[in-house]
N, C-alpha and C positions, 0 to 999 in steps of 0.2 A: 383117838384124837391125834391129828398130825402135828409133828413138831416143826421147828423152824426150818430144818433142812427140807422136809417134804413140801412145806409151803413155798419155799424158795424155788424148788424144782418145778412145782406146778406153775408158779407165776412165770418162770423163765420159759417153759415150754409154750404156754399160752401166748406170751409176748412174741416169741419167735414166729409162731404160726400167724399171728396178726400181721407182723412185719412182712412175712412172705406173701400173704394174700394181697398186700398192698404193692407188691412188686419189688420189695427191698431184697437185695442179694447178699449183703454182708453188713456186719456191724463191727466197727472198730472201737476198742476200749482204750482209753488213755492209761498210762502207768498208774496215775492216781486212782482211777476207777478200779483197776485191777487190785491195787493195794487195799482198797476199801472192802474187797470181797474176802481177803485172807482170814479175817477173824471168824468167818462163818464156815470155812472149809479147811480141810487138811492142807498142809503146805504143798504137797505134791500136786494138788489140783490146779495150781496157778503157775504158768510159765511167765517169767518176768518179761515185760514188754511185748508179749505175744498178743496179736489181735484175736478177739473172740469172733470167729467167722460163722455166719449162718450156713455156710456150705458144708460144715462138718456135722456130726451128730451133736445134739445139744451140749452146751459147754460143760455140763456136769455128768455126762453119761459114763465117764470112766472113774468117777469119784466114789469112794466107799464112805458110808456114813459111820459115825462112831459106833463102837461095838454094842452099846446099850440101846441103840436106835437104828436098826437096819434100814437101808434105803427102800423106798417104795418101788415096786416093780412097774415102771411105766414104759410104754412102748417108745422106742427111740424116735426122735424127730430128726430126719436127715434132709436138709434143704440145700440144694446146690448153690454154690457161690458163683458158678460160671453161668452167665445168662444163656449160653448155648447148650447147656446140659439140662435134661429134665430133672426136676426135684423128686425127692422120695419122702413121703410122709406116711405115717401109719394110717390104717383105713378109717378109724374114727375121726382123726384130725382131718383127713382128706375130705370126707363127706361134709364135715362142719365147715371147712374152708370153702368148699364149693357152694354150700348153702349161703354163706355170708357173701360170697362173690355174686351170687344170683340176686340176693336182696339189694346189693348196691346197684347192680345193673338195672333192676326194675324201677328204681327211683332216679336214675341218672338224668341229669339236665345239662350235660356238657354241650350238647348241640340243641339249643332252645327251639330252633325251627323244626327239628325232627321230633323233639319231645312234645311239642304242641300239636303236631299233626298225627302222631302215632295213635293206634288203638291199643296195642300191646307191645311190650319189649319182647323180642324173640331171642331168648338167652341161649338155648341149646337143648338137645335131647339125646338120651341114650345112656349107655353104661359108662360111669366115670372110671371104670377099670378097663375100658376097651383097649384092644391092641390096635384097632384101626379107627381113624378119625377123618371124617370128610369135612372140608371147609368150603363154603360157598361165599358169595359176595355180600348179599343183603336180603332181607325179607321182601317178598312181594305182597300184593293185596291179600291173598289167601293166608299167608303166614302172619301178616299183621293182624288179621281178624281172629285167627285161632291161637296166636302166641306160640307157634311151633314152626321150626324151620322145615322147608321142603315138604309142604303138604298139598301144593297145587299140582298141576299137570306134570311139571318137571319133577316135583317131589315124588309123585307116584312112579315115574319112570326110574328115579334113583332107587326107590324101594325095590323095584323089580330087579335092578342090577345087583343090589345087595343080596337079595334072595337067590339070584342065580349063582352068586359066589358061595352059597351055602350058609349065609349069615342072615341076620335080621336087623331091623332098626333098633331092637332092644339090646343087641350085642355089639353094636358099634356106637360111635358118638358122632353127632351131626351138629355143626355150628356154622356161624357166619362171621365174616370180618366186621360187618355192621350189625348191631343188635336192633336198630330201628329201621323201618321202611323209609327209604329216601322220599322226601315229601314231593308231592305233585300238585302244586298250587293251582286251583281252579279245575283240576281233573279228578275224576272218581276212578279212573282205570289207568292202566299202563304203569311202566316202571322206568326209572332213570338210573344211570350209572352213579354210584357213590363218588363224591369228590375225594381227591387226595387228602384234603384237610379232614373230612369226615372219617375216612378210614384211619388216618393217623391218630385222631382223637379217640376212636373206639377200640382200636386194636389191642390196647393193654388188657382188656377183658379177655380177648382170645388168647393172648399170651399166658395169662393166669390159668385159663382152662387147659391149655396144652401142658403147662408145667405140672398141674395137678393130675391130669389124666395119664400123662406119660405114655402116649400111644407109641407103638413100635413103628407105625407107618402113618403118614399123613397123605391125603389125596386132596389136591386143590382142584376145584371144579370151575373151570372156565378162566378166561383171560383176566377178568377183573380180580378174581380171587388170587391168581398168580401175581398180578401186579401189586395187590395189597400186601402180599407176603414177601415177594422178592424184589419189588420195585419195578421200574421200567425194564422190560425185557424185549426180546426179539419176537414175541408173539406166541400165542398158544399153539398154533399149527406146528411151529418148529420145536416148541418146548415139550409138547405132550409125548409121553412114552419114554422120556429121558429123566433119570433120577436126579433130583437135587437134594440138598440138605437144608433143613430149617430148624433152628434151635436144637441142633444136634440130632434131628430125627430125619430119616429118609422121607423125601417128599416126591410124590408122583403127580405131575400136572396132567390133566386130561380135559376133554371137552365138557362143557356144562350140559346137563341133560336137556336143557331147553334147545340146545343146538341140534340134538338128535330129533327133537320134535319138529324142527323146521326142515331138517335134512335127514330123511329117513333112508338114505341109500345104504345098502348092505355094507358097502365098503367103509362108511363112516361109523356104523355100529361096530364093525369088526375092530376098528382102530381103538375105540373106547374099551372094547372087551379085551384086546391085547394088553392094554394098560392095566386092566383089572387082573389079568392072568399074571402079570409081573408082580402085582401087589400080593396076590395069593402065594406066589413062589417065595417072595421075601418074608412072608409070615409063616412059611413052611406048612401051608394048608394043602390037604390032598386035592388033586385035580384029576378029574376023570377024563377019559378020552372024549366023552360027549361034551364036556365043558370046553375042552381044547378045540373042538370042532365048530362051536357056535359061530354063525354068521360067515362061514366059509362057503364059497360057491362050490356046488357039487359038479 
């Protein structure tokens, strides 16, 4: 049976994880609140007037329990207090936090017009421990119908690009800035660009996904995705192929796969592939001569 220390430890870890999943970066405790903790802990555990930051390991990770009751061996929770740095959580908490985030997104009503017109919320798919994460703009009709990002014609092309890199959809993570398909009143087909307000409202879900997954590289697919992540820019044609940083993570902007469906020139395919070669190099992936030569004119 757990004692007061173990119960306090478990409650604190759970509370920090819940705060983190809601986007909270730090928690400041008043001197009075800190003083109220002293009876439960050895004196060395509390530093006078020091804030209890979510950015460090949980506040009791360095405290030893009384000799007659050794502390429970719990995996440390490390959540970054810097919004530009990825968080670190143990695997069990990471999976649970992602599950809770998904559940919240599935019932989200922040954009009533999108919630009323959607068939499915398109949360994201792939490995939550992936080193590589692709970010698109918003679901289309196929994605809305199936509840999975990039499953239409552009998604099939993205899958081939990923496979050509030597990876698979199961070993990367794929998400969108918008989790709902932009509504098309009176139309059963077609897509429209998400509004700035829609992207601003929805992007906290993506931020939480990025912070939980902690990818080593992000790839922004298309001008709208780049705009949603970086704000107004000089355009995807100038940005693609040039590294940026987003939330402390290297970001590679490139053309959206739908662009390659409209413009199948070998030169445009090569541009996207050169961007992916840079991504592979940043991830220290092996690159064969055959891969390096794709879409080059002979």
